[in-house]
PATOR-566834 format. One record per residue: residue in three letters; x, y, z of N, C-alpha, C, O in turn. Coordinates in steps of 0.001 Angstrom, whole numbers, plus 500000, padded with zeros to 6 digits. Last residue first. Layout:
BEGIN
ALAXYZXYZXYZXYZ;...
This chain:
BEGIN
UNK175027829605594610175938829030593604177275829739593618178165829393592842;UNK171912828959596117173270829491596257174185828817595240174119827604595039;UNK168571829678595840169633828843595306170952829575595449171098830694594956;UNK165704829729597879166919830432597425167962829418596989168209828427597676;UNK162255830208598215163323829269597944164507830021597378164344830862596493;UNK160032831536600749160835831608599528161764830405599412162016829690600382;UNK157272833308602131158116832113602113158837832098600768158311832590599769;UNK156491836376603849156695835577602634157493834322602940158284834280603882;UNK154642839023604925155230837767605370155295836845604166154276836565603534;UNK154794842590605168154500841361604422155237840183605054156310840338605636;UNK153542845812605660154229844671606262153823843422605497152643843219605211;UNK153682849313604963153340847943604599154152846946605402155297847204605772;UNK152058852444605561153244851588605620152782850150605459151643849809605776;UNK150774855595604398150670854146604566152051853557604838153071854095604406;UNK148777858538604719150087857898604749149888856401604968148945855988605643;UNK146815861009603479146831859564603735148258859060603619148873859142602556;UNK145087863863604367146395863351603980146450861878604394146159861547605543;UNK142432866138603561142924864849604044144341864581603539144733865007602453;UNK141355868360602379140901868028603716141602866818604328141383866508605499;UNK142785868616599928142435869795600718142095869453602160142499870171603075;UNK145232865898599874144193866740599294143846867871600261144516868065601276;UNK147388863462599203147349864711599956146380865651599238146662866137598143;UNK148265860079599320147257861069598908147364862295599820147422862175601044;UNK150548858810600242150008858388598945148943859348598429148731859430597219;UNK153507859110602178152251859701601749151825859186600376152637859129599452;UNK154709856525604370154912857466603267153551857913602745152564857185602856;UNK155905855688607684154853855730606662155175856788605608155816857800605893;UNK159413854677608175158126855247608558157154855299607387157516854998606250;UNK158893851360606864158513852434607790159681853414607860160824853023607629;UNK158048848295605710158508849609605254157986850665606221156777850836606373;UNK159081844932606303158261846085606659158900847355606127160123847485606092;UNK158957841415606202159446842642605581158506843784605945157286843630605903;UNK160049838378607217159086839414607583159662840745607117160727841159607576;UNK160529835227605614161004836564605958159823837472606275158749837354605687;UNK161696831860605428160598832808605603161174834145606034162185834196606735;UNK163032829264603236162986830133604401161748830991604425160868830877603572;UNK165273826851601917163916827378601993163823828195603275164456827865604278;UNK168083826458599743167520826711601065166073827159600912165697827766599909;UNK170472824572597955169139825157597986168700825322599439168917824436600265;UNK173620824914596248172813824412597355171492825169597357171402826276596824;UNK176261824048593910175036824750594309174405824108595530174615822929595815;UNK178472822336593525178667823760593812177420824408594397177526825239595298;UNK178810819703592636178573819954594061178759821416594442179164821712595566;UNK178889819240589962180155819583590608179987819991592073180900820552592678;UNK175474819757590072176608819580589183177865820109589852177921821268590262;UNK174151818625593249174196819452592054175438819159591236176326818416591654;UNK171895817438595541173124817109594808173103817844593489172164817712592704;UNK170640818389598656170561818579597213171909818237596605172947818688597090;UNK168801819013601605169721818150600858169515818292599361168389818314598864;UNK168451822506602459167861821188602250168818820343601425169576820887600623;UNK168974824998604942169474824274603771168800822909603681168601822238604693;UNK166721827471605942167372826202606245167765825508604949166991825443603994;UNK166392830831607212166294829824606156167075828587606557167972828644607397;UNK164752833712608467165536832507608717165344831562607551164262831496606967;UNK164638837316608956164181836013608504165135834899608867166177835114609487;UNK163686840719608456164338839698609274163825838350608793162709838251608282;UNK163999843955606908163524842564606909164332841740607901165503842020608155;UNK162970847160605664163736846346606605163139844942606627161944844755606398;UNK163181850108603676162602848783603901163549847985604793164769848114604694;UNK162248853504602796163152852511603396162416851196603614161190851166603722;UNK161205854760599545160934854435600941161954853440601478162475852619600723;UNK159835856740597175161125856198597597161036855990599100160817856943599847;UNK157192856499594788157649856696596157159031856107596337159366855093595724;UNK154968857774592526156278857150592655156850857511594024156973858686594367;UNK151698857277591401152537857826592455153842857057592478153838855826592454;UNK148630857917589661149951857293589757150760858002590835150531859174591136;UNK146165859147590283146199857919589489147532857188589587147558855958589594;UNK144412860927592221145794860459592279145903859118591555145745858066592175;UNK141673861178591880142538862204591301143995861779591283144750862222590417;UNK139954859462593110140448859057591792141374860093591163141819859910590030;UNK138766860305595377139962859469595553140560859042594230141568858335594210;UNK137504863518595794137574862361594902138878861615595133139958862204595092;UNK136014864611598717137236864596597917137208863349597055136921862254597539;UNK133479866769600113133965865462599629135215865661598781135440866728598209;UNK131721868162602945132472868277601703132937866881601307132803865930602077;UNK129402869917605108130043868716604578130786869044603291130523870053602638;UNK127846871188608086128579871384606836129220870065606393129536869210607220;UNK126607870864610576125846870631609355126558870911608055125926870876607000;UNK128137871097612885127105872110612648126464872012611263125839872972610811;UNK130098869125612927128938868976613825127803869931613461126635869620613696;UNK131070868238609554131222869001610795129975868809611642128929868388611147;UNK132704865868607359131533866481607996131966867311609200133039867126609773;UNK133586864337604263134000865020605484132815865815606037132020866367605275;UNK134198861416602206133349862494602711133867863021604048134477862303604840;UNK135594860363599237135815860387600677135088861615601226135330862732600768;UNK133887858651596538134448859829597190134647859585598685133989858750599305;UNK134857855371595284133889856389595723134581857528596468135701857386596959;UNK137133854648592630136876854637594065135848855701594435135944856830593954;UNK138142852437590103137430853668590457136960853562591907136460852526592343;UNK141296850733590585139846850733590427139294852123590727139880852888591492;UNK144074851341590610143575850154589924142079850217589636141637849802588565;UNK146688853609590235145315853431590697144659852316589899144677852329588668;UNK149943852568590876148966852915589836147576852625590373147311851543590899;UNK153191853230592142151785852937592390150931853386591219151160854448590640;UNK156287852100592629155501852743591582154049852296591720153713851142591454;UNK158938852514594830157591851950594665156812852773593656156686853989593797;UNK162073851641595481161353852556594601160009851913594293159936850904593591;UNK163508851125598607162597850600597589162042851769596791161595852765597359;UNK166531850330600401165553851300599889164749850640598771165225849733598087;UNK167436848449603361167648849002602027166616850046601679165919850575602545;UNK168427845615605226168019847022605223168325847581603840169335847238603225;UNK168011842488606933168225843263605711167785844706605932166884844979606726;UNK169285839629608647168562840903608678168928841657607406170021841485606865;UNK169119836066609250169560837256608530168695838461608849167541838337609261;UNK170399832799609737169580833881610260170050835169609602171251835357609409;UNK170537829555608420170975830946608282169934831864608924168736831720608682;UNK171522826208609030170577827293609295171259828637609062172409828837609453;UNK172934823790609342172274824082608064171248825211608186170214825177607519;UNK174497823436611521173073823179611710172269823430610436171045823296610448;UNK176941824110610494176827822818611165175370822424611378175037821240611413;UNK176579826685609569176613825591608593176478824230609254175958823295608645;UNK175135829274610249175532828183611143175512826894610332174561826116610395;UNK175555832379609294175475831059608682176016830022609658177226829918609858;UNK173951835238609521174723834362610394174510832943609901173432832370610063;UNK174053838016607288173576836675607631174519836026608640175730836243608608;UNK172875840991606059173831840424607014173279839095607498172181839036608049;UNK172443842816603084172025841682603897173165841211604776174291841047604308;UNK171072845654601626172270845075602228171824843995603198170944844217604029;UNK169201846244598581169304845945600008170678845391600366171352844758599553;UNK166930847734596524168376847551596683168629847396598175168318848296598956;UNK164000847130594488164692847297595763166197847095595617166671846394594723;UNK161035848107593092162422847784592752163261848105593984163235849235594472;UNK157611847217592773158724847657593612160056847220593006160184846114592480;UNK154438848163591908155646847510591407156832848092592151157038849306592162;UNK151031847882592774152373848352593125153439847495592462153356846266592454;UNK147761849240592554148698848171592226150111848731592372150348849913592123;UNK145652850528595061146728850799594105147441849493593802147701848711594717;UNK142583851318596341143366850213595812144365850718594771143979851262593736;UNK140377851726598887141342852467598090142402851476597648143056850855598487;UNK137128850530599120138550850214599221139348851143598318139031851318597141;UNK134225850870601252134913851037599971136392850740600196136854850702601336;UNK131140850101602809132597850003602784133109850197601362132495849742600397;UNK128491852455603473129020851244602852130540851289602885131147852356602976;UNK125576853806605103127019853745604861127372852443604158126640851457604241;UNK122809855962604958123293854589604789124768854615604407125170855348603503;UNK121612858181607331122437858025606132123006856611606080123606856132607043;UNK118482859254608329119568858320608594120302858035607285119691857694606272;UNK117269862343609063117513861449607930118714860559608281119819861054608502;UNK114782864096610847116026863301610913116102862374609715115130861697609381;UNK113558867471611118113433866079610668114809865413610714115846866072610630;UNK111883869981612789113197869354612580112979867887612229112303867156612953;UNK109489872156611204109906871174612195111268870597611816111727870716610680;UNK108082875477610902108419874154610411108803873233611550108486873491612712;UNK107953878771609880107285877741610675107614876383610078107442876169608878;UNK109139880507608137109463880660609539108875879567610411109259879440611574;UNK108171879920605622109587879669605897109949879775607364110948879205607801;UNK105016878341606425105800879481605936107264879181606225107564878272607000;UNK104419875586606844103473876557606296104198877742605679103981878077604514;UNK106825873906607091105484873349607009104483874317606375103761873925605458;UNK110223873148606361109155874155606446107806873486606281107645872603605439;UNK112553871445608204111560871258607153110449872290607357109805872308608406;UNK115964871262608903114719871992609148113808871841607941114218872073606804;UNK117680868231609841117480869407608996116103869995609272115209869329609794;UNK120230866098610843119004866779611242118869868040610396119815868814610254;UNK121578862942609872121569864402609840120226864898610338119218864197610258;UNK123497860104611072122289860767610575122489862275610576123419862808611182;UNK124583856905611715125015858224611256123799858905610628123151858337609749;UNK125075854551614282124153855166613324124669856560612991125128857296613864;UNK126617853611616336126959853193614977125960853659613935126005853191612797;UNK125594855162618485125364853708618401125535853183616977124712852414616480;UNK125563858114616616125253857466617881124982855990617629124257855613616709;UNK126409861106615174126690859673615135126468859104616529127090859540617498;UNK125222863846613178125436863173614452125703861687614225125282861101613227;UNK125144867120611853125405865694611614125731865064612963126424865659613788;UNK122678869780611549123798869085612200123945867672611635123026867112611036;UNK120966871141609789121324871746611072122551871102611705123368871784612323;UNK120342871927606513120932870918607394121423871616608663122201872568608600;UNK118540873192604516118690873621605915119176872510606835118515872180607819;UNK117415870615602302117584872015602692117833872146604190117397871326604997;UNK119307867940600864118147868449601595118457869876602031119617870280602115;UNK121154865942599741120501867033599001119190867437599665118111867291599090;UNK122136863724600935122621865009601453121938866197600784122122867337601211;UNK121238861619599518120566861890600782121005863220601401120331863765602275;UNK122958861214597461121825862111597210121034862418598482120250863367598516;UNK124800859250598189125132860649598477123978861612598239124002862727598759;UNK124381856321599376123540857168598536123821858641598859123149859220599713;UNK126447855301600883125854854442599862125012855253598890124933854917597708;UNK129377857032601719127912857040601694127403856148600566127876856234599433;UNK132085855124603218131559856177602363130022856112602406129449855236603055;UNK135014854060604945133553854162604860133162855321603952133823856360603923;UNK137725851966603761137212853155604423135699853184604218135164852423603412;UNK140499849658603565139066849969603561138789851316604214139521851752605103;UNK143367849501601374142751849528602690141304849983602562140928850615601574;UNK146298848609599606144848848619599656144373848670601104144908847968601963;UNK148676848056597311148439848914598477146932849114598548146346849722597652;UNK150140844996596148149091846012596140149147846827597419149600846357598462;UNK152863843731594107151893843615595188150871844736595083150751845363594030;UNK155809842450592946154474842865592502153518842660593673153377841545594175;UNK159294843294592984158111842681593589156859843262592961156842844405592505;UNK162861842721592595161598843347592223160437842594592841160555841417593183;UNK166283843463593609165146842629593230163933843437592852163968844666592794;UNK169636843003594763168623843823594092167499842905593649167716841730593352;UNK172106842955597403171165842354596468170197843367595889169973844439596451;UNK175092842059599048174254843124598515173360842505597445173793841645596678;UNK176263840622602127175960840554600704175085841738600321174424842340601167;UNK178217839076604576177652840334604099177448840228602597178346839797601873;UNK178106836662607103178211836929605670177528838249605333176400838502605756;UNK179702835027609585178921836237609354179159836667607907180284836997607532;UNK179617831679610529180125832638609551179166833813609429177970833630609198;UNK179472831118614115179249830763612727179843831806611811180509832730612277;UNK180276831746616640178856831443616460178547830924615062177480830352614838;UNK182914832418616463182604831199617202181138830800617065180780829654617337;UNK183490833476613033183264833713614455182928832393615126182690831384614463;UNK184682835000610066184590833801610892184369834196612350184989835138612843;UNK183064836771607622183810836927608862183587835679609707182450835334610029;UNK183060837623604248182747836589605235183659836762606432184876836885606287;UNK181772839610601613182624839516602795182108838413603710180904838273603927;UNK180059839576599453181343840237599264182262840146600473183419840558600390;UNK177584837882597554178300837984598825179672838607598586180373838232597647;UNK174830839053595842176235838673595715176924838903597054176852839995597617;UNK171497838197594751172434838774595710173837838251595450174020837159594912;UNK168277838849593459169585838242593246170578838960594143170521840181594288;UNK164774838133593876165959838967594054167200838150593766167180836920593821;UNK161205838474593544162456837756593282163602838706593561163443839925593495;UNK157734838082594525158992838811594383160125837876594009160021836656594140;UNK154381838809595183155319837918594520156599838707594259156552839858593825;UNK151605838950597358152846839575596906153748838497596316153869837406596874;UNK148135839633597989149213838717597633150420839496597135150276840574596557;UNK146817841414600803147039841278599366148143840261599137148993840055600004;UNK144457842443603215145526841525602840145589841407601321144565841314600644;UNK143861845715604514143451844607603635144670843757603312145775844274603153;UNK143004847509607548143916847061606498143321845919605691142393845244606136;UNK140490849976608233140972848609608390141904848227607250141639848577606100;UNK139948852842610165140293852311608843140916850938609023141782850758609880;UNK137148853947612250138531853635611927138700853085610523137730852888609791;UNK134721854747613370134842853376612844136273852993612498136584851803612455;UNK133831857188614278134686856389615149134908854972614673135242854090615464;UNK132492858960612724131702857858613285132524856970614220131970856094614884;UNK134600860668612078133361861219612645132543860133613332131969860361614396;UNK136469858987610906136783859619612188135519860154612861135392860094614084;UNK135036858253608598135510857232609539135824857835610904135484857259611937;UNK134619860746607360133470859961607830133907858899608829133210858668609817;UNK136884863286608570136485862254607611135379861400608218135224861341609437;UNK135959866517609694136443865174610004136002864213608910134891864313608389;UNK136718870011609762136128868853609098136798867555609568138004867497609804;UNK138204871922611186136750871839611359136158870537610835135199870017611406;UNK140892871765610493140538871636611904139046871454612113138644870881613125;UNK141995869769607871141204870936608236140696870756609664140136869713610002;UNK143241867338607603144089868536607540143328869826607823143947870876607997;UNK143179864344609145142279865406608696143046866722608753143450867166609828;UNK144977861534608203145027862794608933144037863774608317144055864005607108;UNK145396858134608525144576859164607900144592860416608779144256860354609962;UNK147413855636607768147315856677608792146645857876608137147243858552607300;UNK146994852135607027146897853559606704146930854436607952146527854021609039;UNK148762849376606201148228850041607380148196851546607110149248852172606978;UNK148471846531604252148678847972604224148004848605605429146812848399605657;UNK150086843404603977149037844188604619149432845662604606150574846009604908;UNK150667840554601970151066841909602302149869842642602905148753842518602400;UNK151911837241601717150797838150601943151318839491602441152269839563603219;UNK153881835548599178153361835743600522152170836676600542151503836882599527;UNK156804834203597646155371834495597573154857834629598991155313833934599899;UNK159941834333595851159137834363597066157675834641596742157349835231595712;UNK163126833233594876161765833505594433160857833355595652160972832385596402;UNK166603834145594517165464833673595302164154834066594644164065835080593952;UNK170063833445594192168849833971593576167657833344594298167686832165594650;UNK173521834216594823172273833510595120171136834194594390171227835364594017;UNK177149833825595045175912834399594514174700833581594913174816832415595291;UNK179286832467596165179309833928596217178006834562595759177768835734596053;UNK180417829901597723179152830250597084178965831751597226178539832243598272;UNK183506828220597164182762829309597795181504829614596993181511829593595762;UNK183720824626596972183868825949596368183015826988597090181926826675597572;UNK185068822649599559183862823024598833184033824427598249184454825335598966;UNK188092820972599111187421822101599741186212822496598900186315822657597684;UNK188796817560599398188388818653598521187698819738599345186830819451600170;UNK191159815060599780190358816058600465190063817200599516190974817749598897;UNK191578811650599243191627812970598627190663813898599373189496813561599573;UNK193497808900600116192388809748600518192580811122599906193655811705600041;UNK194295805642598773194625807059598965193364807848599290192282807516598806;UNK193961803003598193193694803403599568193989804872599816193940805317600962;UNK194633802382595591193262802141596007192941802600597413191774802595597808;UNK198007801618596265196963801749595249195600801457595854195407800447596531;UNK199979803485598423199287802211598209198140802446597257197373803392597435;UNK203204804902598868201829804959598337201254803582598139201944802643597743;UNK204886804809602003204869804395600599203458804389600094202565803921600800;UNK205067805343604645204576806408603768204575806026602308204285806865601454;UNK205846803996606927204794803393606093204209804425605149203010804407604870;UNK207750805628608110208143804283607696207107803644606801207465802807605972;UNK207996808970607029207290807919607751207672806562607210207887806382606011;UNK210438811249607354209932810254606413209278809153607217209941808477608003;UNK211405814567607652210699813455608291210119812549607222209415812992606315;UNK214479815870607161213236815570606470212598814366607136213179813282607177;UNK216778818357607730216095817221608336214727817049607678213921817979607647;UNK219119819160605165217917819480605945217333818214606533217382817143605927;UNK222621818869605417221367818344604887220213818813605784220338818852607008;UNK225841820139604536224681820190605443223431819645604730223218819940603554;UNK229111819266604305227870819168603533226710819086604526226588818111605267;UNK232214820801604457231068820313605233229814820362604361229507821390603757;UNK235436820023603465234152820578603010233042819936603827232926818713603895;UNK238804820681603748237668820028604408236388820744603999236278821958604175;UNK241447820075601518240452821007602043239279820222602628238833819227602058;UNK243046818152600431243478818752601691242508819745602265242705820224603381;UNK241513817332598214242796818042598022243217818791599280243688819926599207;UNK238819817044600241239191817077598836240413817966598685240381819162598974;UNK236775815426602432238116816012602334238561815895600886238672814791600354;UNK233526815947603762234270815488602577235606816210602551235642817438602634;UNK230912815019605986232200815710605794232925815089604619232953813867604473;UNK227437815804606739228497814889606339229745815713606077229679816937605957;UNK224252815927608620225427816524607962226425815441607569226299814294607998;UNK221999814599609566221903816040609387223089816639608649222978817736608101;UNK220761811635608054221858812278608780221837813766608521221673814182607374;UNK217150811385608109218455811207607492219506811929608317219175812742609180;UNK214756809833610277215498811007609849216782810590609157217423809608609529;UNK213651807433610964212729808489610614213427809721610088212775810587609504;UNK215010804348609705215100805571610506214081806593610026213700806621608856;UNK215290802007608410214010802252609042214006803513609885213098803724610690;UNK217900802269607288216790801866606441215435802185607072214515802592606364;UNK220105802814608841219424803938608183218079803547607589217210804400607407;UNK221298800529609672220596801291610693219844802457610106219014803052610793;UNK222613799622607407221416798898607831220624799657608885219413799467608999;UNK224904801121607172223766801470606321222483800805606781221393801340606580;UNK226575802105610193226204801063609209224950801456608467224037802049609042;UNK228345805060610366227132804367610821226766803325609782226661803646608598;UNK231812805439611134230715805402610147229535804612610714229709803633611440;
């Protein structure tokens, strides 16, 4: 038999014992149980480990600037829009954009670079589709007889027409310089989006990198009365299209985004929520059509840069 005193500080109990009862030998097996010599509980010195609750949802509010890039196509082989005729081109306009979205995470993949998180989100935005074009400051200048040609030189746009002096067969060629002005095609826009988001969460650095892809339902409404869009030929013909005929337009378009956000210190109820601030670059391409008329087709795509705050919970 092993003296009891040798058991008191042992790390293991005896693995087995033997009992003889009425001539029968019975073996009693014991599991080996590790018992630390200093495992007795001590008041006030216990350590509790808590796992941070998973953050499956988030909501964000954003503000930024949006730029519309137009692609203007002349659909008649003979006629050119005033911008194309003069070589001035079309310039984008900056607009403010405000948006919000809510997302739910449905998958997390552990990797050596960090957690790869997949989430799906829906949101809405208010912005504008707007770009500049050239038009005539005084269209009445075109009300002359016998226009021979339209010409553009050194940023000057003018027409040449025949002026009778004595008889219809006798006259001279006169030049009329046409005054140009800038105009803006302006739609207000309401967007409803559905997007898939892939994030790389480097929690040790409090940084998330992400890409997004999805679709947007864009509802356009004509905001302001717009001057006509004019078209010309070299041999003196001209025409115009009213830009006010397309008052509303509903578009379905793809959208893509890249961005980065950083977690900021924040103490919340039960330590569940966290707040991040970030920036995202959002673009919709390929271009989608907003106006299609007899002489012209206008396609646009948008790019916006926004800053936002996102709450994870």
